[in-house]
N, C-alpha and C positions, 0 to 999 in steps of 0.2 A: 607094868603090868601091861601085856600083849593084848592089840586090838584084835578081838575073833571074827567080828561081825559090825557091820555096819550101822551108823546113829545117827539121824537126822534130827533137827531141830530147825524152826522157822521164826524169823523174829522182824517187828516192823518198827522203826524208829522214823518220825516224819518222814511217813510215806514210801521211804527206802525200804528195801525187801532185803533180809538176809538169809541166806538157804545155806546152813552148815551140814555137812556130814564128817564125820568119825569114820574111819576105811583101815581095812586092815593094806599094810604096804610096805616092802621090805625097797623098794629102789627107785629114783626118778620116773621110771618108765613105769611103775605101778602106777607115781601119781599123774604122771603124763596123761594115761586112759583114763584117769577119773573124770581129769580136767575138759577132757573130750568128751566124757560123758554129760557129764552139767553143762556145758557150752551149749550142747546139742537140747538138754531138757528147758534151760533157761538164755533163749536165744536172746534177749534184751536186757541180759546183765552186762554189766560196765565191765567190771572186774571177777576175777578168780582167784582169791588168796589163798596159799597153800602153805604149811608145816610138814615135816617128814622127820622122824627119829626112828632109826632102822639100828638094827645091832650087825656088826658086820663079822665073816667068819671067826675073826682075832677076838672078837669078843668086845671090841671097842664100839663104840656108840659114833654112828654120823647121824647128822643133825642139817636140814636145807631149809630154806624157805624161798618164798616168792611173796611179791608187793603187789604184781600187775600194774603198777601205774601208781595205784592208790595212795592217797595222802596219809602219813601218819604210822606210817611203817607196820600196815597189819602181818606182813610176812611173821617179823619178829615177834607182835602178840602171841601169834599163834604158837609160833613155836615155843615160846616161854610156858604155854599153858600145857603144852603136852610134856615143858621140862620140870615144870612144879608137880603135876601127876603122877610121875616119872612113866610116861605112856611110850609104848613102840609100837608106831602106826602112822598114819598121817591123819589129816584135815585139812577141809577145803568149802571156804564161804564163796560164795558167789552173791553178789550185789546189784541188784537192781536200782539204778538209782530213783529214786520219787519227785526229783525236781526241788528239794529243801536242800543245801551245803549246810554239811554237819558241822565242819569245820576239822581240825587236827584230832585236836581228844576226843570229840563225839563219834569221828569216824571209828579210832581206837577202840572207847567204850562199847560200840557195837557191835564191832568185830570179835572183843573179848566175850560180850553176853551171847553172842550168836554159837560162838564155839564151844563155851562153858555150858551152854544149854545141850548139845549134842554129846559133850563128855557126862553130865549127869543122865540125859536117855542111854546113854552103854552102860552105865552102872544100875538104871533102875530096874531093866526088862529087854524086852523083844524091842527088835527096830522100829522105831516109829516111818510111816510111809507116807 
């Protein structure tokens, strides 16, 4: 399934806020543009983790992810979600730290839940704003 439009989802876990966006992307440049946009929207965000799956002209799938210094390898968690749903596009989750450490497992679960919410929003109808 190719992502056709942006879908967003917000999640709060132990006062940390996670802002997820699923969006159409074909290259690292598309992801970099979205990261810049979200960094300006969420100026206090500590981490902007993302994953990308796109199809090359030869038909192969390119996969990339970035943890942005966050514990628990959330970039890989996001990429796993895209793979499991067979989605071509990108997902970005920005975290605003709320003062409570979640631990490696808690961070991974929160990133997964936020991303899954954005994927569900994409499948359920118009993009949330």
